N, C-alpha and C positions, 0 to 999 in steps of 0.2 A: 271638644268641650273642656272646660276647666274643672278640676276637682275642687269643689267648693271648700271641703274640709281642710285642704292644704293651703288655701289663701289666707294670708295673715298680714295685718297692718294695724298699728295703733299710733295715734298722733303724739308720741312721746318716746323717750329712751333712745335706743339706737335706730328706731324706725322713723323718727322725726325729731330733728334737733337743729339748732341754729349754727350756721357756719360763720355768720357775721350779723350785723345789726339789721340787715334787710333780706337775708337769704337763709332758707332752711333746706336741709337735705332730707328727702323723703324716700323711703325704701319700702318695697312690697315683696313679700315672699309668695312664691307659687310652686306648684309641683314641677319637677325637672322636665324640661323640653316642651311643656304644654303651651307656654306663652310665646307667640311669634313676635309680637311687638306690642307697644302700649303707649298711651299718652296720659298726661295729667292736666286737667283743667284747673286753673288757679284764678281766684278772684278775692276780693275783700270780704271779710266776715259780715260786713254791713251792706253787702251788695243788693239786698232786697229793699233798701231804703232809697231815698230820693236820688242821691248821687251814686249811680251804679256803673262802675268801670267794667268794661267788657272782660269776659274770661279770657285768659291767655293760655295757650296750649304749649306744653313741653313734652318732648319725646322722652320716654323711658329708655335707660341704657342698662345693659346687663352688667351687674357688678361682679358676679361670680356664682359659684354653686358649691354646696356641700353634697353629702351622699344622697339626700332626698329632695332638696329644693334648689330652685334658682332664685336669685335676689336681683331685683331691678330697682333702679333709683333715678332720681332727677333732682337737680338743684333749682329751687324756685325762688325768684327774687320779687319782692313786693315792697314798694316804698312806704306804704301805710303801716307795715309791720303786723297786719292782722290777716294772715292767710287762711283761706279755706279752700279745699281742693277735692277733686273727684278723679278716680281712675277710670280710664277707658282701655279695656283689655282686648286684644285681638288674638284669636286662636284659630285652630284649623277649620272649625266649622262656623265661624262668625265672630261676633264680638259681644262683650258684656260690660256693664258698668259695675264698679265696686265702690261702696260708700259705707257709712255707719250702719245701714240696714242690710249690708251684705251684698251678695252678687245678684244683679237684676238684668233683665233684658232691655228695660226702658230706662232712660236717663232720669234719675231722681232729681227733684228740685229742692228738697228741704233737708236732706240728710248727708250733706257733704262733711268730710272730715274738717275739723277746725284746730288750728294752733292759735290759742287765744291772743298772744302778743309776743313779738320778738323783743324781749327785754335785754338791754345791753348787759346787765349784770348776770344774765343766764348764759351768755356766750362764753364758752371755754376758750380762753386765750392763754398762751404760754410765753414767757420771756424768750427772746430769740436764742439765748445761749443754750437752752435746753436741747433743741433739735440740732444745734451746731456741736454739741458736746461729743467727745470721744473719751470714754471713761477707762480708767485703769484701776483695777482692784488690787489692794495690797494687804496681805497678812503680815503685820509689821514685824513680828518675831522672826519671820522667815525671809525677809527681803534683803536687808544688808545691815551689818553691824558697824555703825559709825562711831560708837563710843563704848569701848570695853569697860570703862569705869562703872557703867551702870548695869553691867550684866548681872542677872540673878545667879544664885549659887547653882552649881551643877550643870552649867552650860556645856552642851556637847560640841564637838568639833563641827564646823560648818560643813553641811552636806551629808552628815550621817543620816541613816534612815530615821524618820520621825516616828514618834508614838503620840498618843493623846496627851502625854504628860511631859514631853521633853521640851527644853528651851534651847535656843540657839543664839540669842543675843541681838537679834535685829532690833532696830530702834528708829526713832524719828530723825535723829541726826544722820542715820544711814540713808533715809529717803532724801534728805537735803543734799547729801553727797552725790546722789544719783539723779538729781533733777536734770542735769545735762543729758543723761541717757534718755530720760522720759521725754524731754523736749524734742530730742532727735527722733524718738519713736513717733512723735506726732500727736501725743495725747494732750488734752487740755482740761481734764478733770480727774481728780483722784477720789476713789471710794475706799476708805480705810476700814478694815474690820475693827471691832471695838478696841479703844485705846484707854478707856477708863480703868482705874485701879481694880484688879481682879487677880485671883490666885492662879487661874489656868492660863494656858498658852494662847488661846484665841479669844479669851476674856469675854465670853458670853455669860459669866457669872459675876456680875458687877458687885463690887464692895463699896465703891464711892463714886458717884456720878459727877462729882465736882473736881476730882483729882485725876490727872493723866498719870498713868502708871509710871512710877519711878524707873522701872526697867526699860521704859521707852524714852526716858529723859525728863519726865515730869512736865508740868505746865510751861516752864520756860522753853523747853525744846519744842513744844507744840506752837507756842507763839512765834518762834523762829521759823518753823516749817510753814505756818500759815502765811507769814509775811513773804517768805521766799517764793512760795507758790504764786501768790497774788502778783508779785513783781513780774513773774513770767506769764501771767494770764492764765494760770491753772487754778481751777476751782477745787474746793475741798469739801467733801461730803462725809459726815461721820455716821457711824452705826449706832443707832439708839436701841438699846435692849430694854424696852419698857414693858414687855409682857411679863417678865420675871426678873428677879434679882439673884444675888448669890448668898451663900450661907454666911459670908462675912459682912453682908450689908447690915449696917448698924441697927436698923429697925428689926431685922430678923434675929440678930444676936440678942436683942432685948427680949424677944419672944422666947428664945431658947432659955434665957436666964430667969425670966419672971413669969412666963406663961400668961394666963388670963389677966394677971395684974399689969401686964405691959400695956403702955399707951398705944403700942403698935400691933396688938394682938389681932385686931380686925383689919389690918392692912393685908392679911394673907388669908388663904382658905384653910384654916386649921380644922382638921376633922376630929381630933381627939387629943387629950392631954393626960399624962405627960407626952411630950413630943418625941417622936421616933424619927431620926434623921438618916438612918442607914437604909440603902436600897436593898431589896425592893419594898421594904416595910414602912417607908416614910408616911407619916400621919398628916400630910398636908398636900395640897395640889401643887403640881410642878409643871414646868415645861416638859412635854413628853412624859417619861417616867424617871427623869433625872433628879435625884434627891438634892443635888447641890444647886438647883435652880428653882427656888420656890416662886410660885406664880403670885403676882400682885393682884389685889382686889380693886379693880379700876372704878367700881361704883362708889367706893369710899371717897368722900370729898377731899380728905387730907392726902390720899394717894394721888388723886388727880392734880391737886394743887402742887404737890411736890414735883411730880414729873413735868408738869407744864412750866414750873419755875426752872427746872434743869434745861428744858428746851430753850426757854427764853435766855438763860445765862449764856449758853454757848452760841446761840444765834447772835446775840449782841457782841460776842467776842469776834465775830466776823466770818464764821463758817458759811458755806454757800448752800447747805442743805442737809437733809437727813435721809438715811436709809433705815427703815423701821422694821426691826426684827420681829418675826412671828406676828405680823401686823393683822392678820385675819383672825386672831384670837383675842382681840381687844375691841370693845364696843365702838360702833360708828359715832356715837355722840362724843366720845373722848377724842376721836380723830378730828371731828369738826372743830372742837375747841382748840386742839393742837394746831390746826391750820390757821385759825384766827390769831393765835398767839405768835406763831412763827412768821406768818406773812405780815402781821402788824409791825414787826421789827424789820424784816427784809422782804420786800414785795417780790423779789426775784429768787427767793429760796426754793430749792428743788426738794420736793417731798415724794420719796420713793418708798412704796410699801413692798415688803416681802410677801408676795402672794403667788403660789405656785400654779393655781388653776384659774378659774374665771374671776376677773377682778372688777366686773361691771359695777357692783354696788359701791365700790370705793372710788370710782373714776367719773363721778358726776359733776366734778368741779368744786365740791365742797370738802373733800378730804385729801386724796392723793393726786399728784400730777401724773404718776406712772407707777407701774408695778414691775417686779422682776418677771420677765417674759419667758417662763419655763415652757409654756405651750409652744412658742417659737422653737425653743431648743429641742423639744420632743419631736417636732416635725423634721427639723434639720438632721437630727440623729437617725431617725427612722429611714430617711432617704439617703443621706450622704455616708453615714457611718455604718449602719446596720444593713442597708439594702433591703429592708423589710417591705418597703412600699415603692410603687412606681410613680411616674411623673404625675399622673392624674390624681392619685391619692394624696401625693405631696401637695399639690395645688389645693385640694379640698381641705386639708388640715390647716394650711396657711390661711385660707379664706375664712374658714369657720372661726379662727381666732380673731381675724381682722374685723369681721362683720359685727362682732359684739361691742365694738367701741366706736366712738366718734372719730371722724377723720383727723381732727386736731390731736387727739390722744394717740392715735396710731403713729404719728410722727415723733412722739416722745416715749414710746414704749421702750423699756430697758432690755434690749436684746442681748443675749449671752449664749455662749456655747461652753463656757466653763465657769466654775466658781469654787469656793472653799467647801461646798456641800456635796460635790459630785466628782466622779473620776475625771481625770484629764482627757481632753478630746483626742489626743494622740492614741491613748490606750483604747478608747472606744472605737477608733478607726482601725484597729488591729495594726498599729504602727505604720499605717499608710500616710506618709506626709502629703501625697497628692490629694487624698480625700480631705485631709485637714485644711489644706490650702483652698480647696473648693468650698468647703463649709465656711471658712473665714471670709473669703471674698463675697460669698452670698450674704453673710451677716452685714458686711459693710455696705452692700448695695441695697439692702432691703430697708423699707421704712422703719424708722426708729433710731434709738441711740445705741451704737455699738459699745460693748464693754469687753475689755481685754482682761482676763485673769492673769495675774503676774506669772511670767514664765511660759505661758502658751505661745508667746511670740518667738521663743527660741526652742519650741518643741519639747518642753519638759514632759516627763512621764509621771504617772501616778494612777494606779489601777483601782484605788478606792479613795474615799474622801480623806482618810488619814494620810496616805501617800501623796495625794494631790496637794498636801500642805508642805511639801518638801522645800528645802532651802532653795532660793533662787540660784540658778547657775550663771556665774559671771565669767568663767574662763571662756574666751572666744573659741578655743578649740573644742569645747564641749557643747557649744551652741550650734543649732541648725541655722546657718547664716542665710540660706535661701528663704527659710521661713521668716526670719527677721526682716529681710528685704521686702517680702510680700506684705507684712504688716505695715512697714513704712510706706509702701506704695498705696495701700488701702487708706491709710490716714490722709495721705497727700491728696488722693482722688476726692475724698469727701470735702477737703478744704477747698479744692479748686473747682469742683463741679457742683453748682448749686442744686440741680435736680436730685442729687443723691441725698441732700438734706431736706429740701422743701417739696420735692416732686410727688405728685399723686401716683399711686400704683395702678398699672394696667397690665393684665396678662397678655403676652404677645404670642406665645408658642408653648405647646405642651405635647410631646410626642413620646408615648410609652415605649414603642419598639426601639427607638434610638436613644432613649433616656436623656432627652434634651428638654430643658425648661427655659423659657425666656419671659422677661417682663420689662416694662418701661417705667421709668420715673419721670413724670411729665409736669411741666409748669409752663406758663405762658411764654412762647417763643423758643423754648429749648427743652431737650429731653436727654436722658441716658437710657440706652437699650442694653440690657444685660442678658447674657446667655450662658447656661451651665450644662456641661455634658458629664453625666455621672456613669460612665462606662468606659471600658477599654476600647482601643481603636479610634479611628477618626470618624467624625460625623460631619455631614454636609447637609444643611437645611436651607430652605427658602422661606422667608417671612414676608408677609404682605406689607408693602410700603409704597408710598407715592413715588412714581417714577422721577428720577433725577434728584432725589434727596441725598445730601452729602453726609456721610458718617465718618467720624474720626475715631480710630481705635485708640482708646485712652492709654493703653499700656505702650503700644509701639509707635503711635503717632501716624500710622498709615491711614490714608484716606481711601474710602470706597464709596461707590455711588449705586443707588438702587436702580434697577432696570425696569422694563415693562413687566417682568415677572416677579418684582419685589426685590428684597435684599437677600443675597446669598451669604451665608455665614458658615465658615469652616472652623471646627472645634477639635482640638487635640483630645487624646484620651484623658479623662478626668480633668478637662480643661474648661476655661471660661474666657469670655470676651465681653468687654464693656465698650460700647460705642457712644460717642457724644454727637448730637445733631441739633441744628437750629431748625425749628419746625415752621417758622414763618420769617422770611427775610434772612439774608446773610448766608443762604446756601449757595455753594459754588456750582 
């Protein structure tokens, strides 16, 4: 029997959505292990009228599972774009039908699920460059000093231990000087921490949204950087701090001076006057409890107009997208306006929201293209870095994050294992370079956009978010060259093997005792199979595969062939292997 309370489906959101103009993906949730197989009957919503096309049957496929439930899906194609459908579920003691009226033993005639119409405008589509992107994040003050003439006062020697208030002189000219390095690394997109005028080192306390900070070289240096990057095919995404401003932001300075008489008094959440600006007694709302970051009142029409004009200005200047700081603390209506403004100027602009947990409500096609995928990072750390979970739990955590979003969105999720807000991955792996390499290779093979935090590619350390903002290490003798070569290989593999960019995800293997996890990235005619061994010693596994299928080891070029018992895979301690295979035609 099926547990009726556990079965769930609605014809919307992640349970039913359009893949293209004639195809919908339908998912149903059931209690784990109860469903043995299933089918979906599909027909036109007007099938009861004169022209009645016969119902078409599709097999349900198991997408994956979390702790409590299995999720089964099918992709349904209907040229009329007016689908209605019915589930036929097979279990250990028979079969049931599932429709709008729930679970029944008899096939219902009038209560099928309906998806009213597959409207082209409702299909989420992303520009190709999104999923082809390999991002590199730079904290400008800590990357490279290319012009000592614009250094702020009190600059420390390069490489000294950083604090929250120290400056080191990195600038935009420094990035220009290192574009050869970045090109050789294999990245094709930059995400820059804030570069607008601000008094702090990482500049999340904006003073002027229209002026590039002079310590970074000012607006002329940015124009040169943008042009130089575009000449090399590198996209540039800026950090928009629109949730809050800084104490030196002119409207807030006006409030400090004039109080309720200021034209900008209602731009902020002022709790009492006279204004108190000292922590922790500040008398206005802020980001977190940080007095130097007063929160903006986004429901005020002048605030909205100002910020949208800022977005329009820089988008017209030619930037390729925005990373939106503290995006989940700003109303959805504002972000819908933001998208219309930005995409109205650049239809291929990338809109990335900083959201640490579930991002479903922002990823419906009307606000963000992607979010910072910290749920992915959490699973990767728990498995590869901390060893807190086994393979099965790792798979469950990954799946529970993927199943929340549409397939198109999963291909452009902003995957990261490091950033300016968290400790360095090497520290979290207890200085185990092998574990870092394993996590890194996994990130590049997994669906989504990989993001490299500056210095991770040379195994920089930093045990908290302050030390994680250390100056970039440029001396070759202080760099982990093996790590650097791994990163170069990973970027090359993504460029050369289309399934790592476009392929749909399918779990191949999950073995807790051997700590081996494997998955495929599949697209028509070709696939990449990836295997990861998160334990000491060698592991030998056998994976189900059609006999005679040819696999090429992406790293070594060695060719192996599956036998009648499947594909045998040997993995080193804390090792990984990626295989490329042609799944129809072209196999040797």
